[in-house]
One Martini backbone bead per residue (centre of mass of N, CA, C, O) as a GRO file, in nm:
protein
  334
    1UNK     BB    1  -8.645   3.634   5.337
    2UNK     BB    2  -8.410   3.733   5.143
    3UNK     BB    3  -8.119   3.919   5.158
    4UNK     BB    4  -7.995   4.165   4.992
    5UNK     BB    5  -7.721   4.334   4.892
    6UNK     BB    6  -7.853   4.613   4.902
    7UNK     BB    7  -7.940   4.603   5.199
    8UNK     BB    8  -7.665   4.554   5.324
    9UNK     BB    9  -7.530   4.802   5.201
   10UNK     BB   10  -7.720   5.017   5.326
   11UNK     BB   11  -7.643   4.946   5.615
   12UNK     BB   12  -7.348   5.024   5.598
   13UNK     BB   13  -7.385   5.317   5.505
   14UNK     BB   14  -7.557   5.408   5.760
   15UNK     BB   15  -7.314   5.323   5.981
   16UNK     BB   16  -7.040   5.444   5.893
   17UNK     BB   17  -7.023   5.727   6.027
   18UNK     BB   18  -7.048   5.629   6.321
   19UNK     BB   19  -6.795   5.441   6.312
   20UNK     BB   20  -6.587   5.655   6.239
   21UNK     BB   21  -6.632   5.834   6.484
   22UNK     BB   22  -6.557   5.610   6.687
   23UNK     BB   23  -6.273   5.563   6.589
   24UNK     BB   24  -6.167   5.852   6.659
   25UNK     BB   25  -6.262   5.862   6.972
   26UNK     BB   26  -6.074   5.603   7.072
   27UNK     BB   27  -5.827   5.775   6.961
   28UNK     BB   28  -5.626   6.021   7.050
   29UNK     BB   29  -5.497   6.106   6.786
   30UNK     BB   30  -5.751   6.104   6.603
   31UNK     BB   31  -5.931   6.280   6.774
   32UNK     BB   32  -5.742   6.539   6.774
   33UNK     BB   33  -5.710   6.568   6.472
   34UNK     BB   34  -6.010   6.628   6.428
   35UNK     BB   35  -6.045   6.867   6.632
   36UNK     BB   36  -5.764   7.028   6.497
   37UNK     BB   37  -5.743   6.996   6.183
   38UNK     BB   38  -5.552   6.714   6.120
   39UNK     BB   39  -5.735   6.670   5.851
   40UNK     BB   40  -5.683   6.597   5.512
   41UNK     BB   41  -5.799   6.633   5.169
   42UNK     BB   42  -5.773   6.445   4.869
   43UNK     BB   43  -5.840   6.371   4.530
   44UNK     BB   44  -5.536   6.263   4.455
   45UNK     BB   45  -5.275   6.100   4.325
   46UNK     BB   46  -4.978   5.931   4.351
   47UNK     BB   47  -4.885   6.167   4.543
   48UNK     BB   48  -4.772   6.357   4.821
   49UNK     BB   49  -4.738   6.715   4.817
   50UNK     BB   50  -4.523   6.934   5.022
   51UNK     BB   51  -4.454   7.258   5.076
   52UNK     BB   52  -4.140   7.386   5.195
   53UNK     BB   53  -4.022   7.656   5.407
   54UNK     BB   54  -3.651   7.603   5.438
   55UNK     BB   55  -3.558   7.893   5.320
   56UNK     BB   56  -3.395   8.169   5.203
   57UNK     BB   57  -3.465   8.387   4.946
   58UNK     BB   58  -3.301   8.640   5.063
   59UNK     BB   59  -3.103   8.929   5.115
   60UNK     BB   60  -2.983   9.167   5.323
   61UNK     BB   61  -2.947   9.527   5.272
   62UNK     BB   62  -2.752   9.770   5.382
   63UNK     BB   63  -2.827  10.149   5.395
   64UNK     BB   64  -2.634  10.404   5.497
   65UNK     BB   65  -2.647  10.587   5.208
   66UNK     BB   66  -2.807  10.447   4.937
   67UNK     BB   67  -2.555  10.332   4.726
   68UNK     BB   68  -2.582  10.049   4.757
   69UNK     BB   69  -2.569   9.735   4.654
   70UNK     BB   70  -2.805   9.507   4.578
   71UNK     BB   71  -2.882   9.193   4.682
   72UNK     BB   72  -3.008   8.953   4.424
   73UNK     BB   73  -2.979   8.694   4.564
   74UNK     BB   74  -3.162   8.392   4.497
   75UNK     BB   75  -3.401   8.137   4.615
   76UNK     BB   76  -3.576   7.861   4.641
   77UNK     BB   77  -3.792   7.792   4.923
   78UNK     BB   78  -3.922   7.535   4.794
   79UNK     BB   79  -3.945   7.215   4.951
   80UNK     BB   80  -4.046   6.908   4.871
   81UNK     BB   81  -4.261   6.684   5.021
   82UNK     BB   82  -4.283   6.324   4.970
   83UNK     BB   83  -4.564   6.096   4.968
   84UNK     BB   84  -4.688   5.790   5.012
   85UNK     BB   85  -4.940   5.603   4.983
   86UNK     BB   86  -5.175   5.429   5.195
   87UNK     BB   87  -5.313   5.103   5.144
   88UNK     BB   88  -5.622   4.958   5.282
   89UNK     BB   89  -5.804   4.651   5.373
   90UNK     BB   90  -6.132   4.511   5.482
   91UNK     BB   91  -6.352   4.259   5.532
   92UNK     BB   92  -6.712   4.194   5.513
   93UNK     BB   93  -6.853   3.885   5.621
   94UNK     BB   94  -7.115   3.658   5.498
   95UNK     BB   95  -7.276   3.358   5.535
   96UNK     BB   96  -7.509   3.125   5.462
   97UNK     BB   97  -7.503   2.981   5.732
   98UNK     BB   98  -7.561   3.236   5.903
   99UNK     BB   99  -7.833   3.304   5.772
  100UNK     BB  100  -7.980   3.035   5.850
  101UNK     BB  101  -7.913   3.066   6.169
  102UNK     BB  102  -8.037   3.386   6.123
  103UNK     BB  103  -8.330   3.436   6.102
  104UNK     BB  104  -8.399   3.731   5.985
  105UNK     BB  105  -8.340   4.055   5.920
  106UNK     BB  106  -8.230   4.160   6.194
  107UNK     BB  107  -8.015   3.945   6.243
  108UNK     BB  108  -7.839   4.009   5.995
  109UNK     BB  109  -7.790   4.307   6.053
  110UNK     BB  110  -7.648   4.262   6.324
  111UNK     BB  111  -7.407   4.114   6.204
  112UNK     BB  112  -7.306   4.344   6.026
  113UNK     BB  113  -7.262   4.547   6.254
  114UNK     BB  114  -7.059   4.375   6.415
  115UNK     BB  115  -6.849   4.349   6.189
  116UNK     BB  116  -6.793   4.648   6.154
  117UNK     BB  117  -6.688   4.698   6.443
  118UNK     BB  118  -6.460   4.493   6.431
  119UNK     BB  119  -6.301   4.620   6.195
  120UNK     BB  120  -6.266   4.903   6.317
  121UNK     BB  121  -6.114   4.809   6.570
  122UNK     BB  122  -5.875   4.686   6.421
  123UNK     BB  123  -5.786   4.944   6.277
  124UNK     BB  124  -5.744   5.118   6.523
  125UNK     BB  125  -5.513   4.952   6.652
  126UNK     BB  126  -5.316   4.936   6.406
  127UNK     BB  127  -5.290   5.239   6.340
  128UNK     BB  128  -5.191   5.333   6.617
  129UNK     BB  129  -4.939   5.156   6.632
  130UNK     BB  130  -4.800   5.290   6.383
  131UNK     BB  131  -4.805   5.592   6.451
  132UNK     BB  132  -4.667   5.577   6.737
  133UNK     BB  133  -4.446   5.305   6.699
  134UNK     BB  134  -4.402   5.132   6.429
  135UNK     BB  135  -4.524   4.807   6.502
  136UNK     BB  136  -4.655   4.716   6.253
  137UNK     BB  137  -4.691   4.423   6.037
  138UNK     BB  138  -4.898   4.563   5.819
  139UNK     BB  139  -4.882   4.902   5.827
  140UNK     BB  140  -4.589   4.982   5.684
  141UNK     BB  141  -4.686   5.232   5.486
  142UNK     BB  142  -4.719   5.387   5.742
  143UNK     BB  143  -4.634   5.638   5.907
  144UNK     BB  144  -4.423   5.759   6.184
  145UNK     BB  145  -4.328   5.908   6.494
  146UNK     BB  146  -4.100   5.704   6.525
  147UNK     BB  147  -3.753   5.779   6.508
  148UNK     BB  148  -3.640   5.468   6.527
  149UNK     BB  149  -3.756   5.467   6.251
  150UNK     BB  150  -3.744   5.476   5.935
  151UNK     BB  151  -3.872   5.800   5.881
  152UNK     BB  152  -3.925   5.908   6.143
  153UNK     BB  153  -4.018   6.203   6.297
  154UNK     BB  154  -3.932   6.151   6.613
  155UNK     BB  155  -3.639   6.231   6.776
  156UNK     BB  156  -3.408   6.135   7.046
  157UNK     BB  157  -3.274   6.430   6.973
  158UNK     BB  158  -3.113   6.696   6.933
  159UNK     BB  159  -3.105   6.980   6.795
  160UNK     BB  160  -2.874   6.908   6.517
  161UNK     BB  161  -2.871   6.560   6.540
  162UNK     BB  162  -3.061   6.490   6.319
  163UNK     BB  163  -3.110   6.223   6.037
  164UNK     BB  164  -3.366   6.193   5.917
  165UNK     BB  165  -3.602   6.112   5.655
  166UNK     BB  166  -3.876   6.329   5.551
  167UNK     BB  167  -4.024   6.323   5.258
  168UNK     BB  168  -3.716   6.339   5.133
  169UNK     BB  169  -3.615   6.518   5.381
  170UNK     BB  170  -3.338   6.622   5.542
  171UNK     BB  171  -3.246   6.701   5.861
  172UNK     BB  172  -2.936   6.757   5.826
  173UNK     BB  173  -2.976   6.975   5.605
  174UNK     BB  174  -3.239   7.076   5.770
  175UNK     BB  175  -3.213   7.230   6.050
  176UNK     BB  176  -3.270   7.436   6.324
  177UNK     BB  177  -3.363   7.693   6.127
  178UNK     BB  178  -3.628   7.532   5.972
  179UNK     BB  179  -3.823   7.320   6.138
  180UNK     BB  180  -3.710   6.998   6.071
  181UNK     BB  181  -3.677   6.967   6.390
  182UNK     BB  182  -3.745   6.827   6.672
  183UNK     BB  183  -3.821   6.821   6.993
  184UNK     BB  184  -3.622   6.756   7.310
  185UNK     BB  185  -3.659   6.551   7.617
  186UNK     BB  186  -3.493   6.428   7.923
  187UNK     BB  187  -3.587   6.311   8.243
  188UNK     BB  188  -3.420   6.066   8.377
  189UNK     BB  189  -3.614   5.908   8.579
  190UNK     BB  190  -3.726   6.212   8.725
  191UNK     BB  191  -4.015   6.352   8.747
  192UNK     BB  192  -4.032   6.482   9.036
  193UNK     BB  193  -3.781   6.674   8.974
  194UNK     BB  194  -3.808   6.746   8.621
  195UNK     BB  195  -4.070   6.709   8.449
  196UNK     BB  196  -4.219   6.985   8.434
  197UNK     BB  197  -3.983   7.159   8.333
  198UNK     BB  198  -3.934   6.993   8.065
  199UNK     BB  199  -4.213   7.031   7.950
  200UNK     BB  200  -4.198   7.337   7.935
  201UNK     BB  201  -3.947   7.351   7.759
  202UNK     BB  202  -4.060   7.199   7.515
  203UNK     BB  203  -4.305   7.383   7.459
  204UNK     BB  204  -4.148   7.644   7.419
  205UNK     BB  205  -3.974   7.548   7.183
  206UNK     BB  206  -4.210   7.482   6.993
  207UNK     BB  207  -4.362   7.768   7.011
  208UNK     BB  208  -4.113   7.947   6.909
  209UNK     BB  209  -4.102   7.814   6.593
  210UNK     BB  210  -4.384   7.849   6.523
  211UNK     BB  211  -4.625   7.952   6.243
  212UNK     BB  212  -4.873   7.729   6.342
  213UNK     BB  213  -4.934   7.759   6.621
  214UNK     BB  214  -4.983   7.535   6.895
  215UNK     BB  215  -4.994   7.322   7.128
  216UNK     BB  216  -5.272   7.074   7.149
  217UNK     BB  217  -5.122   6.791   7.229
  218UNK     BB  218  -5.068   6.536   7.490
  219UNK     BB  219  -4.911   6.228   7.475
  220UNK     BB  220  -4.925   5.952   7.710
  221UNK     BB  221  -4.831   5.736   7.908
  222UNK     BB  222  -4.945   5.584   8.180
  223UNK     BB  223  -4.701   5.651   8.364
  224UNK     BB  224  -4.675   5.951   8.289
  225UNK     BB  225  -4.961   6.032   8.367
  226UNK     BB  226  -4.936   5.955   8.665
  227UNK     BB  227  -4.703   6.154   8.724
  228UNK     BB  228  -4.850   6.411   8.645
  229UNK     BB  229  -5.088   6.385   8.846
  230UNK     BB  230  -4.915   6.377   9.097
  231UNK     BB  231  -4.788   6.664   9.056
  232UNK     BB  232  -5.104   6.796   9.014
  233UNK     BB  233  -5.309   6.726   9.243
  234UNK     BB  234  -5.334   7.024   9.393
  235UNK     BB  235  -5.334   7.174   9.070
  236UNK     BB  236  -5.546   7.104   8.876
  237UNK     BB  237  -5.617   7.153   8.527
  238UNK     BB  238  -5.898   7.241   8.321
  239UNK     BB  239  -6.080   7.166   8.022
  240UNK     BB  240  -6.294   7.165   7.784
  241UNK     BB  241  -6.461   6.909   7.610
  242UNK     BB  242  -6.588   6.964   7.298
  243UNK     BB  243  -6.700   6.667   7.216
  244UNK     BB  244  -6.864   6.712   7.478
  245UNK     BB  245  -7.193   6.750   7.685
  246UNK     BB  246  -7.161   6.606   7.996
  247UNK     BB  247  -6.924   6.768   8.177
  248UNK     BB  248  -6.657   6.685   8.097
  249UNK     BB  249  -6.319   6.685   8.188
  250UNK     BB  250  -5.974   6.797   8.097
  251UNK     BB  251  -5.658   6.761   8.101
  252UNK     BB  252  -5.384   7.003   8.113
  253UNK     BB  253  -5.104   7.168   7.918
  254UNK     BB  254  -5.061   7.475   7.827
  255UNK     BB  255  -5.359   7.431   7.671
  256UNK     BB  256  -5.319   7.127   7.637
  257UNK     BB  257  -5.423   6.831   7.589
  258UNK     BB  258  -5.437   6.531   7.802
  259UNK     BB  259  -5.339   6.193   7.706
  260UNK     BB  260  -5.355   5.857   7.691
  261UNK     BB  261  -5.139   5.586   7.552
  262UNK     BB  262  -5.074   5.249   7.510
  263UNK     BB  263  -4.819   5.274   7.305
  264UNK     BB  264  -4.672   5.417   7.500
  265UNK     BB  265  -4.345   5.326   7.638
  266UNK     BB  266  -4.147   5.256   7.438
  267UNK     BB  267  -3.861   5.162   7.294
  268UNK     BB  268  -3.548   5.373   7.255
  269UNK     BB  269  -3.343   5.179   7.289
  270UNK     BB  270  -3.263   5.267   7.625
  271UNK     BB  271  -3.528   5.411   7.604
  272UNK     BB  272  -3.839   5.598   7.670
  273UNK     BB  273  -4.144   5.676   7.532
  274UNK     BB  274  -4.371   5.909   7.694
  275UNK     BB  275  -4.411   6.167   7.484
  276UNK     BB  276  -4.623   6.377   7.281
  277UNK     BB  277  -4.597   6.687   7.107
  278UNK     BB  278  -4.877   6.839   6.938
  279UNK     BB  279  -4.907   6.986   6.607
  280UNK     BB  280  -5.159   6.990   6.352
  281UNK     BB  281  -4.991   7.184   6.156
  282UNK     BB  282  -4.731   6.988   6.136
  283UNK     BB  283  -4.908   6.722   6.196
  284UNK     BB  284  -5.086   6.488   5.975
  285UNK     BB  285  -5.365   6.374   5.800
  286UNK     BB  286  -5.403   6.215   5.481
  287UNK     BB  287  -5.698   6.192   5.283
  288UNK     BB  288  -5.895   6.032   5.075
  289UNK     BB  289  -6.213   6.131   4.989
  290UNK     BB  290  -6.284   5.820   4.862
  291UNK     BB  291  -6.099   5.667   5.124
  292UNK     BB  292  -6.266   5.714   5.413
  293UNK     BB  293  -6.369   5.443   5.504
  294UNK     BB  294  -6.481   5.290   5.265
  295UNK     BB  295  -6.773   5.126   5.128
  296UNK     BB  296  -6.876   4.854   4.967
  297UNK     BB  297  -7.061   4.654   4.810
  298UNK     BB  298  -7.219   4.372   4.812
  299UNK     BB  299  -7.073   4.049   4.722
  300UNK     BB  300  -7.027   3.764   4.571
  301UNK     BB  301  -6.821   3.487   4.623
  302UNK     BB  302  -6.650   3.307   4.428
  303UNK     BB  303  -6.698   2.964   4.520
  304UNK     BB  304  -6.906   3.057   4.740
  305UNK     BB  305  -7.154   3.137   5.008
  306UNK     BB  306  -7.044   3.418   5.023
  307UNK     BB  307  -7.042   3.768   5.129
  308UNK     BB  308  -6.889   4.098   5.048
  309UNK     BB  309  -6.724   4.380   5.190
  310UNK     BB  310  -6.526   4.678   5.157
  311UNK     BB  311  -6.277   4.839   5.352
  312UNK     BB  312  -6.138   5.153   5.247
  313UNK     BB  313  -5.794   5.294   5.258
  314UNK     BB  314  -5.646   5.631   5.193
  315UNK     BB  315  -5.333   5.725   5.342
  316UNK     BB  316  -5.129   5.968   5.547
  317UNK     BB  317  -4.855   6.059   5.726
  318UNK     BB  318  -4.764   6.403   5.777
  319UNK     BB  319  -4.529   6.682   5.722
  320UNK     BB  320  -4.463   7.050   5.769
  321UNK     BB  321  -4.364   7.080   6.092
  322UNK     BB  322  -4.140   6.967   6.346
  323UNK     BB  323  -4.067   7.202   6.557
  324UNK     BB  324  -4.378   7.201   6.683
  325UNK     BB  325  -4.269   6.933   6.801
  326UNK     BB  326  -4.238   6.649   7.046
  327UNK     BB  327  -4.018   6.460   7.276
  328UNK     BB  328  -4.051   6.241   7.564
  329UNK     BB  329  -3.826   6.090   7.794
  330UNK     BB  330  -3.807   5.910   8.080
  331UNK     BB  331  -4.123   5.935   8.243
  332UNK     BB  332  -4.190   5.656   8.418
  333UNK     BB  333  -4.036   5.775   8.668
  334UNK     BB  334  -4.061   5.947   8.988
   0.00000   0.00000   0.00000
């Protein structure tokens, strides 16, 4: 008996939630963004607008006698950061030839499930590549944490020297006193000598200026992670990994979970980006609530014997406060 589009569509709908969960759990950034409420949902809109409080509203008037004139000069403290949505899709296709060669309802369903996993895996790799390194040749409309790319969030420059524009708001205009410039430390290819101290310095700097929680996650390159574990071998500290219940423990730094990411370790000019210190109150993903890896019903493709469903995503990486996050460079060598 032929399998209807409705049956194949219901199969996709039924496995979609599990596959989305798996997508988030396999990528350190997405996994921790979900764990620490770093994903927000919007109903719609042509653009994403985030109000930033990056100026002082009024001036303080000292009253030594009580007769002094009060300074009533004020200004609007809300500067909006505006982000364009990023839309992308990928099809899940099954041909008549495949259906005939795999007779039986279960065989066809298994093919659909396998295609779904394949598409989700492809999106996982490509989205992570763009968010972490800004190196995707496909998802170029998705913002990136890599400050070496135009509009990238985290620059490998000292606070006060950063020049990128994020969400239409210039870092050089709103400098070190506003929290719109990220923290930065350079290990200088000597992790064994100075790595832990500079990690502590970076986290302290980030946590000192944030008004929205503290560092929740540290993503490291494989080489940086190996150096960190080597330094901590005799005194490793772990915290419970809340997303699992099998007794697995997870390495931490200053209360923040530490995980490796294959995309880190990329070149930033003559330097290497070794780690991101993330506060998901400052940097997060904004998803359209009706396009959060949404799947469409199967439909026949005109002029072919195939039928396809679309996996559709509408999202963007956004920033509310960059000073609560940081970047560590040149920690690849012990």
